[in-house]
C-alpha positions as MATLAB code, in Angstrom:
seq = 'MELAGDDDAFARREAASRCSAVEPLAPGLATVRGVRRPETLAYTRRICRLVGTCEPAVDDAVATLSAAGIDDADGTVAVRARDVRGVSGVDTQAAERRLGAVLVDRGFDVDLEAPDRTLVALFSERAALGWLAAETVRGFGDRRPTDRPFFQPGSMAPMDARALANLAGAGPEARLLDPMCGTGGILVEAGLVGADVVGVDAQYKMTRGTRRNLAAYLDGGFEVCRGDATRLPLAAGAVDGVVFDAPYGRQSKVEGDSLATLVGDALAEARRVGSRAVVVGDRPWVEAAEAAGWTVEARFDRRVHGSLTRVVHVLG';
ca = [
      98.543   96.481   94.720;
      96.008   98.713   94.228;
      93.171   98.977   96.923;
      89.851   99.271   96.697;
      87.477  101.239   98.845;
      88.495  104.001  101.127;
      89.770  102.253  104.310;
      93.308  101.407  103.181;
      93.676  100.011  106.981;
      91.043   97.553  106.716;
      92.072   96.452  103.072;
      95.508   95.847  103.568;
      94.562   93.609  106.883;
      92.648   91.765  104.238;
      95.505   91.656  102.065;
      97.428   89.856  104.577;
      95.358   87.007  104.459;
      96.861   86.486  101.039;
     100.265   87.933  101.027;
     103.126   88.892  103.466;
     104.934   92.043  103.998;
     101.911   94.376  103.318;
     102.990   97.582  103.403;
     101.545  101.261  102.588;
     102.858  103.096   99.967;
     100.488  106.137   98.933;
      96.681  106.361   99.678;
      95.157  103.694   97.631;
      98.628  101.699   97.146;
     100.493   99.092   98.809;
     103.279   96.999   98.342;
     103.417   93.175   99.029;
     105.094   89.888   98.999;
     104.398   86.145   98.485;
     101.091   86.948   96.902;
      98.769   83.904   97.502;
      95.691   83.340   95.448;
      95.294   87.200   95.421;
      92.313   87.102   92.613;
      89.742   85.950   95.893;
      90.326   89.711   97.873;
      87.276   91.867   98.076;
      89.257   95.174   98.931;
      92.203   94.664   96.216;
      91.582   95.524   92.890;
      94.881   94.324   90.870;
      98.486   93.207   91.834;
     101.486   93.913   89.732;
     105.050   93.037   89.901;
     106.850   96.448   90.807;
     109.109   97.765   88.198;
     109.511  100.853   90.318;
     108.169  104.017   92.223;
     108.148  107.573   91.939;
     106.958  111.068   92.198;
     103.475  111.143   91.029;
     103.965  112.850   87.329;
     104.220  111.693   84.061;
     108.030  112.871   83.299;
     108.977  110.945   86.502;
     107.123  107.752   85.508;
     108.629  108.207   82.132;
     112.397  108.289   83.754;
     111.896  105.330   86.178;
     110.457  102.981   83.251;
     113.315  104.173   81.424;
     116.160  103.374   83.644;
     114.241  100.174   84.646;
     115.808   96.635   83.325;
     113.427   94.941   81.374;
     114.783   91.709   80.074;
     112.155   90.154   77.620;
     110.789   92.513   74.573;
     109.057   89.583   73.156;
     105.239   89.922   72.611;
     102.773   92.775   72.727;
     102.207   94.823   75.606;
      99.427   98.008   76.638;
      99.664  100.473   78.976;
      97.104  101.633   81.308;
      97.300  104.361   83.493;
      94.978  105.262   86.738;
      94.808  108.174   88.742;
      93.921  106.387   91.951;
      91.151  107.932   93.884;
      91.672  110.953   91.793;
      94.487  112.660   94.111;
      97.326  113.232   91.323;
      95.681  114.699   88.747;
      97.775  113.362   86.351;
      96.887  113.278   82.752;
      96.428  109.309   82.560;
      96.121  109.558   78.432;
      99.552  111.510   78.202;
     100.904  108.934   80.581;
      99.922  105.904   78.638;
     101.043  107.416   75.278;
     104.456  108.197   76.705;
     105.356  105.260   78.637;
     104.040  102.759   75.839;
     106.453  104.725   73.579;
     109.204  103.763   76.255;
     108.361  100.268   75.771;
     107.981  100.620   71.520;
     111.827  101.931   71.883;
     112.390   98.688   73.554;
     111.119   96.603   71.047;
     107.364   95.949   72.185;
     105.135   95.712   69.596;
     101.421   97.652   71.147;
      98.267   95.725   71.380;
      95.399   97.308   73.094;
      92.930   94.288   72.513;
      94.831   91.570   73.603;
      98.167   92.462   74.996;
     100.695   89.810   76.113;
     101.736   92.094   78.859;
     100.211   94.761   80.500;
     101.811   97.591   82.321;
     100.088   99.274   85.051;
     101.001  102.743   86.087;
      99.434  103.899   88.967;
      99.425  107.594   90.285;
      98.225  108.660   93.933;
     100.590  110.793   96.502;
     103.439  108.304   95.331;
     103.340  106.716   91.761;
     103.957  103.206   91.106;
     104.731  101.253   87.752;
     104.420   97.299   87.255;
     103.490   94.406   85.658;
      99.852   93.348   85.887;
      99.839   90.064   87.618;
      96.258   89.362   88.522;
      92.989   91.498   88.800;
      90.511   90.508   91.245;
      87.494   88.631   90.285;
      84.940   91.070   91.348;
      81.320   89.923   90.387;
      79.852   90.778   93.587;
      76.768   92.271   92.182;
      75.636   89.038   91.101;
      75.128   87.896   94.563;
      73.426   90.880   96.212;
      71.418   89.887   99.190;
      68.112   90.669   96.904;
      68.758   88.469   94.274;
      69.715   85.314   96.819;
      66.792   82.383   96.950;
      66.415   83.957  100.773;
      66.592   86.952  101.704;
      65.953   89.701  105.258;
      66.272   92.932  105.454;
      70.032   93.671  106.909;
      72.059   91.516  104.932;
      75.275   92.252  104.704;
      76.874   93.093  101.224;
      79.144   90.308   99.427;
      82.139   92.319   99.261;
      82.060   93.092  102.964;
      81.215   89.221  103.358;
      84.085   88.345  101.622;
      86.299   90.502  103.044;
      85.114   89.350  106.431;
      85.740   85.520  105.937;
      89.235   86.512  104.521;
      90.190   88.111  107.360;
      88.861   84.613  109.345;
      91.333   82.761  107.420;
      88.761   81.303  104.915;
      90.305   79.240  101.709;
      91.213   75.643  100.555;
      91.434   73.163  103.803;
      90.072   75.907  106.003;
      86.850   74.640  108.282;
      84.760   78.118  108.920;
      81.755   78.474  111.499;
      79.431   81.391  111.426;
      77.357   80.674  114.654;
      74.979   83.487  113.961;
      75.097   82.677  109.986;
      71.744   84.542  109.624;
      70.814   84.268  105.829;
      74.524   82.799  105.360;
      75.895   85.484  103.005;
      79.417   85.581  105.064;
      79.712   81.677  104.420;
      78.867   81.887  100.866;
      81.654   84.170  100.183;
      84.012   81.637  102.317;
      82.919   78.903  100.199;
      83.441   80.454   97.136;
      87.438   80.951   97.996;
      87.690   77.271   99.573;
      86.753   76.829  102.863;
      84.422   74.215  104.265;
      81.660   75.844  106.112;
      79.421   75.112  109.088;
      76.514   77.639  110.029;
      74.335   78.129  113.259;
      71.356   80.088  113.698;
      68.768   79.925  116.670;
      65.890   80.680  114.526;
      64.715   77.732  111.888;
      63.919   79.681  109.237;
      67.414   81.360  108.934;
      68.954   77.618  108.852;
      66.583   76.657  106.378;
      67.185   79.919  104.097;
      70.978   79.945  104.667;
      70.742   76.057  102.994;
      69.052   77.213  100.434;
      71.522   80.369   99.621;
      74.867   77.868  100.342;
      73.363   75.148   97.867;
      72.650   77.921   95.173;
      76.311   78.848   95.044;
      78.244   75.792   96.814;
      79.037   72.777   94.932;
      78.886   70.850   98.674;
      81.272   71.694  101.800;
      79.029   73.092  103.718;
      76.722   71.943  107.253;
      73.865   74.131  108.680;
      72.076   73.326  111.783;
      69.960   74.843  114.450;
      71.547   75.424  117.641;
      72.849   77.883  120.459;
      75.267   80.536  119.488;
      76.469   80.104  123.088;
      76.466   76.110  123.228;
      77.574   74.926  120.049;
      77.212   71.224  119.181;
      80.941   71.173  118.241;
      84.272   69.829  119.871;
      86.986   72.000  121.270;
      88.876   73.450  118.349;
      86.206   71.753  115.700;
      87.114   74.806  113.164;
      90.078   76.895  112.145;
      88.264   80.287  112.376;
      84.442   81.662  113.619;
      83.125   84.971  111.974;
      79.740   86.462  112.918;
      77.966   89.483  112.607;
      76.632   90.229  116.296;
      72.535   91.207  116.855;
      72.291   95.040  116.423;
      70.551   96.545  119.458;
      68.349   98.503  117.308;
      67.534   95.940  115.288;
      67.244   92.747  117.386;
      64.880   91.692  119.932;
      67.845   91.061  122.134;
      68.537   94.585  124.381;
      70.610   95.852  127.084;
      72.155   93.432  129.516;
      71.285   90.574  127.725;
      72.477   91.440  124.249;
      76.009   91.898  125.745;
      75.625   88.587  127.737;
      74.663   86.435  124.285;
      77.881   88.461  122.393;
      80.158   87.462  125.866;
      78.874   84.185  126.297;
      79.035   83.459  121.904;
      83.028   85.024  122.413;
      83.819   82.443  125.106;
      81.866   79.655  122.892;
      83.957   80.930  119.936;
      87.394   80.741  121.526;
      86.415   77.293  122.939;
      85.737   75.762  119.062;
      88.406   78.312  117.022;
      91.437   79.803  117.508;
      90.891   82.924  115.565;
      87.444   85.006  115.074;
      86.280   88.305  113.262;
      83.416   89.855  115.392;
      81.332   92.535  113.793;
      78.682   94.798  115.869;
      77.052   98.199  116.016;
      79.302   98.862  119.010;
      83.031   97.761  120.064;
      82.917   94.301  121.764;
      86.333   94.740  122.830;
      85.987   94.132  126.610;
      83.896   91.393  125.740;
      86.473   89.826  123.660;
      89.334   90.392  126.220;
      86.780   89.045  128.991;
      86.378   85.787  126.735;
      90.319   85.046  126.420;
      90.876   86.596  122.922;
      93.316   89.481  122.360;
      92.250   91.803  119.887;
      94.687   91.961  117.055;
      92.816   94.909  115.187;
      89.801   96.877  115.337;
      88.225   98.730  112.617;
      85.298  101.021  112.571;
      83.319  101.121  109.080;
      80.871  103.345  108.835;
      77.654  101.723  106.360;
      75.202  104.785  106.652;
      74.358  107.698  108.833;
      72.958  105.526  111.406;
      75.300  102.419  111.163;
      78.703  102.189  112.152;
      80.167   98.245  111.747;
      82.720   97.712  114.397;
      84.843   94.965  112.949;
      87.246   92.998  115.283;
      90.244   90.795  114.416;
      90.505   88.441  117.199;
      93.346   85.910  117.984;
];
């Protein structure tokens, strides 16, 4: 698996929502098993069926491929090599030529335009060779916050929203709640991977705007209402997962002890209606989460710009 972004721990955690046995291999690379719907991941670029690993040099890659058992030489192939994050300094064109020559010797025909199979060589602090199995559907630029029917400053980028939705368990047959939905960006991404989504916000303009955004990208499967995140109009256990971006002190009208009380009460209410949650803030909310009965399974500090670091809490 080739990871995207520069926070491998975060990318691996997201990948674990679609895979099992996720293990680091090298910067930007991980090995996984049991992959399900990998095209829906945000922080993964491509997934390959592993042929072998080796030192990050062309000679080693050629030796690894030459020693590998390749059963079926029918059809056409292409080779794609990548110097992941520029770590290895490998000449990728030379790697493609020499690995391609090995495959030709095995009886394959080369087709660079529309091959039946693609061998991917990923070079980092280690190298991995594999047959391309899936590439993630990027397209996040088509859903930039400023391009949606309803926009507010400070809206989260869709790539991050997709990752948070995945961490919270979004997928077919899952019901996901955002009790502070804002413009609905996280709900859009959760809906696009198959979840039924529920949005709640204290402001009428936000619920109205969220409906517009969800209607623009989803074909049903959503509910939105005005409400209080600390007193949700939902039965206990009504949703599979909860995800929300808590108010930021510098941008919110809620500050100080009032903000802490709001987030703490929202965490307690999330615990009542769901069994897992992902909560984002501009500061750690670990103590509040634990006080609400959650276990903090993971925490990621993700720098957005000089004055903002988003703290992502994965709760169970």
